[in-house]
N, C-alpha and C positions, 0 to 999 in steps of 0.2 A: 360597462363592467358588470360582472355577475355580483349578485347580492350575497350576503353571508348565508342565507338560507339555501340559495342555489349551490353554493360551494359545499355546504354541509350535505346536501342531497347527493352531490357528485361523488363524495367520499363515503357514502353509505352511512351518514350520521356519526362518523367517528370524530373525535377531537382533532382539530386541525389548526395550523398556524399559517397565516399568509406570509409568504417570503418575498414576493415581488410581482409586479405587473408590467407588461410591455406590449407594444403593437407588433404583430408578426404577420407573415404571409403564409397561407395554406393553399396548396395546389392539389387538385384532384384530376388525375389523368384517366382517359378512357380510350379503348381501342377503336371505337366507332364514332366518337364525338369530340368536339373541341374541348381542350382542358378548361377547368373551372378554377380561376385564381381569385382568392378572396383575402381581404384584409381582416384579420381576426384579433381579438383581445386575448392575449395569453396571460395566464395566471400560474404562478408557482406556489404550491402549498406543501407543507410537511404534515404528515399524519401517521398514526400508528395503524398499520394495515391489519385486517382481520386474518385469521388462519387461512393460509393459501394452499391450494392443491398444487402438486407438482414436485418434481425432484429437487431436493436440496433447499426447499423453501420452508421456513418455519416461522412462527410468530410467538411472541412471549406468551406464557401461560396466563398471565394476568393482563388486564386491560390497561389502556393508557392512563386511567384514573389512578392507578397504583404507582406510576412513575413520578419520581420527584421532579418538579419543574426546574428548568434551567433558569438561573438568576444571573443577570448581566449588569455590570457597571462599566464605566469607560475604561477601566484597567483591571477588571476582574470578571471571571466566569466561574459558575459553581452549579453542579447538577446533583449534589448530594453524594456522589461517588468520588469525584475529584474536584479540586479547586485550582484554577490557573490564575496567576497574577502577572501583570506586565510591568516591567520596570521602566524607568525613565530613559534607559538606553535601548529598549526593545527586547531585552532578554526576558525569559519566562521563568516563573517558579511554579512547581507542581506540588500539591499536597494530595496524596493518595489516601483517602479516608478508609479504604478497605484494609490497608496494612499500617497506616499511620506514618508512612515514609514521606519525607520531604526532599525535593530536589530543587537546586537553584542554578542560576546562570545557564538555563537551557536555551538552545537555538541561537547561540551567539554566532553571528556571521563573521568569518575571518578571511581576509584577503592577504595572501602572501605572494612574493615574486615567483615567477616560473620562467627560467631561461632555457627550458628544454624544447623538445619537438613533439610531434604527434606520437612518437614511440616512447619517449622517456621523460620523466619529470626531472628537473634540475633546478634547485633553489639557488638564488644568488649567494655569494660568499658572506655578505652581511645582510641576511634577510630579516625583515621586520614585519610581523603580523599587524595588520590594521583592522580595527573593529569599529562597529557603529557606536560612536560616543554619545549620540543623542544631542538634544532632546528629541524624542519621537512624538508624533501626533497620533491620537487614537480617536476612533469613531465607532459607535455601536451600529452594527448592520442588522442584527436580529436580536430581539429582546426575550425570546422564549415564548411559551413554556416548553416547546419540543426542541427547538434549535436556538442556540445562542451564538452570536458571532461578533467579533470585534476586529476592526481594521487598524493596522499599525503602519504608519508611513515614516520613512526616514531615508537618509543618504549614508552610504558606506564609502569612505575615502579609500583609494587604492594608490599604488605607486605611480601609475600612469593613467590617471583619470579617476572617475568615481562611478558608483553604482546606485541607481535609484531603487529603493526597496519598498514593496507593498506586501505585507504579511496579513493574512486573514486567519484568525484563530477561531475555531468553532468547537462547541460541545453539543452532543445530542443527549436528550433525556434517556436514561437507562444504559448509557455506554460510558466506559471508563477511558476510552481512547480520545486523544486530542487530535483534531483534524486541522491541518495547516495547508493553506494555499499560498504559495510564495511566487510573487511576480517580480522579476528583475529587469531593470533597464541598464544594461551593461555599457558603460562608456570607457572602460579601462582595457588595457592590453597586457600581455606577458604576465599573467597572474594565475593563481589557483585559488578558487573560492570554495570554502567549506563552511559547514556549521557544526557546532559542538554540542554534545549531550554528556555532561559529567554524570556518570552512573553511580558514583560513590562506591563502586565495587573494586577497590584496589586489588590487583593481583588475580582477578577473575579472568576467565576465558570468554571469547566471543562465540556465539552460536549464529551462524549465517545461513540463510535459506538457500536452497538449491531447487532444481526442477522436481526432484523426487526425494526430498529429505533435507537434512542440514549438515553443515560442516563446522566442527569445533576447532578453534585456533587459539593459540596463546597470544598474549599481548606482545607487540613488537617493540624493540629498542632501537637506538641509533645504530645503523650499520657501521662496522669498523673492519679494518684489515682486509679490504677487498681491493686488490690492485687493479682489477679490470672493471667489469660492470657492477655498479652498486645495486644490491637487491632492494626492491621496493618495500616500504613498510605498509602499503595498502593491500587490500584483498577484495575480491568480488563478492557480491551478495545478490540474491534473487528474492525479491519481495520484502525481506526483513533481515535485520541483524539485531541481536540482543546480548546483554551481558548482565549477569546477576551472580552474586556470591552468597555469603551467609545471610545478608539482608536483601531486601528488594532492590532490583536494578531497573534498567530501562530497555525498551525495544523501540526501534525506529522502522517505519514501514514506507514503501514506495511501490508504485504500480509495476515496475519491471526490474531490470538490473541496475545496480549502482556500485560505486566504489566506496570503501570505508577503511578506517584505521582505528584500532583499539590501542591506546597508550597504556603504559604501565601504571599511570595514575587512575586508570579506569574511565578514561574519557573516550567516547565514541565520536569520531570525526568523519563526516559524510561529505564526499566531493560533490559540489554542485556544478562548477565550471572549471575547465582547464583551458586557458586562453594562450595559444602559441601561434607563431607566424611562419614556421617552417615545417615541411614534411620530415626532413632529416637534417641534423646539424652534426658537424664533426668536432666541435669544440666544447662538448659538454663535460662537466665535472663528474657526472655519474656514469658516463659510457665513452669508451674510446672509439673514434671513427664514426662513419655513417652506419645507420641501420636501414636506410632506404635511399631513394633518389632525392638529391637536394633540389627542392623546388619550393617556392613561396606558397603559403596557404593562408591568405588573408582572411578567408571566411572562418578559419579555425580560431580566430580571436574572439568569436562568439559575441560580437557587438550587436546591440539591439535588445529586443524584449524576449524574455523566456517566462514560461508559466509552469510551475511544478506543483504536483500534488504529493503531500507527505503526511505522515501521522506518527505519533509516538504514544507509548503507554508504559506504565509501571508494570513490571513482571517479577516473578519470583523464580528461584532455582527450580522449584517444583513445576512451574509452568514450562520451563525449558525441557525438563526431563519427561514431561507428559507427551511431548511430540506433536500434539494436535492443537495446543492452545494458540501458538503463534499463527499457523495457517487460518484458524478460525477468526482471530483478530484481524488478519489481513483481509479476509473475505468480508467482514463487517465494514471495513473501511472502504474497500474499492469494488466490491461486488454486491451492492444492495439491490433489492427488488426495484425495478424501474417501471413506473406507470406510463402508459401511452394512451392518450385521448383519441378515441375513434369517433369523430363528430357525427358521421352519417351511418353509424352501425346501429342495428337493433340490439336490445339487451342480449348478451351472449351467455350461453351455458357452456362453460369450459369443461371439457371432459376430464374427469378425475384421473390423475396419473400419480400414483403413490409409489415411486421407485425409491427404495431405501438401501443405504449401506450401513451395516452394523459391524461392530468389532472394535475393541480397545486399541488405540494407536493407529487406526486406519484413516487415511486422508483421501478423499475423492480427487481424482486427477482429470478424467475426461469421459465423455460419452459421445460417440461418433459413429457414422456409418462405416462399415467394413471396407477395406481397400478393394476387396474382390467379393462379388456376390451381393446379396441383399441382407447380410447379417448386421448386427448391432454390436459395437465394441464398448465394454465397460472397463475402466481402468482405475485402480487405486494403488496406494503404496503404504507400506508399514513404516511409520515414522519413528519407531522405537528400535532399540538394540536387542530386543527379545522377540521370540516367535509369538504369534497371536492367531486366534481363530476368527474368521470373518464370515459374513453372509450378505448376499444381495437378496432383497425381497422384491420380486418382479411381478407387477400386476397384470401383465398381458401373457397370452399363450406363447410358450417356447417349445419348439420341437427337439432342439439339441443344444447342448452347452459344451464348449471346448475351452480349455485353458491354453493360451498361446503365448508366444514371445511378444515383446513390444512391437516387432515388425509383423505380427499376426501370422507367423509361421510356426511349424512344428506343433500342431494341435494335439492336445491330450483330452480325451472325453471325460466329462464330469457327469454325475447323475442328473437326469432331467428333472426339473422341479415338479412337485406334485401340485395338489390343489392350493397349498399354502404359498406357492410361488417362490420357495426359498432355495437358493443355490449356496451351498456352504463350501468354504475353501480354507486352506491354511496359508499363512504368510510368514516367511522366515524373517530374520532381522533385516530391516531396511529393504525388504524385497518389493519389487514392482509386480503387481498381479493384474494380468490382462485376460478378460473373458470375452469369448466370441459367442453371441447368441444367434441362433437360426430360428426362422419361423415365427418371428414376432409380428 
């Protein structure tokens, strides 16, 4: 195993925290020789990276010495920005020291019956929500100072079986987001499994993420007076959904798409599993007749193990209006810089690439090769309901710049950047802006 001094040298002398060690295999392939397969000793460390060159990579202005260390106890985590406490039943309490807000009964797992099919949810006539009553077991996995993590183990009873639950709660130094890894061992059927986040914002609306912006929706109520198909109370979200009123509220984050519901009590409910056994049924209380071919779908009962990455954070109404706060939090949770160890490489001199997007309310979407030719496509969108001015700062030579549609058609020429490499543009409310660069 490497010594502490060797690990310190590997991270350039930065403050680091050892997270784990394990034996692994490393394979080096060659076009002209036999492959080289070695057993290696792998080490996972957390450290605050130095300023990094490259697009969309930034480091804190201050060093890691200025970060408040994460403090961990068997049922409590604290990094100076937020404090998380774990109850005897596995629910969480959050104290956001930035705003003084407190939230309780967070991340409560709820299993209710589902007699529907793959098309429509249908609750039983006398449905009863089942929650994890505890007691839960906890264990410290990481003690800080950069990363703190606590494992929570418990069992959730369901109508037709039970669910083994392993929840890992983590805090990072300098971040107000709570990171959650949820592992489920589902042994139940005909159920809908969700978790709840009481935001405390009664009567507020939800702000759900989409591919190029957000959608605002009112809280749903119990559907009534629908003689045919019952409308669903849930809605889709991409990356995040949040709700905040006059006081601070909460946002929940996930890597991709998910389903949520906002109740009139201000409770966010996020669907984890829908377990059903038929593609289509004709006897649902929420829909007359079939919606598809009647065939059994035993794999849709979702039995077995699932692993989910989630996160949540306290937010304000001003954060939601800003437009860029939630995407930035999501990137912090799910798109961190990733280090790769190149065992047989010489010291590398990475070419400086300082490509920047500037402009209030603008969110980076993609950088990709053009569908035709050798051009480069840069795409962003305006997350706000008002027009804004933006600019790309391009560090390499460009012979021509065109503004195009999202499908890269109908080009409109823009002024070629000068020595400063700046390409300026205007973005209307919630507009997608796609630029095609030639001669890079």
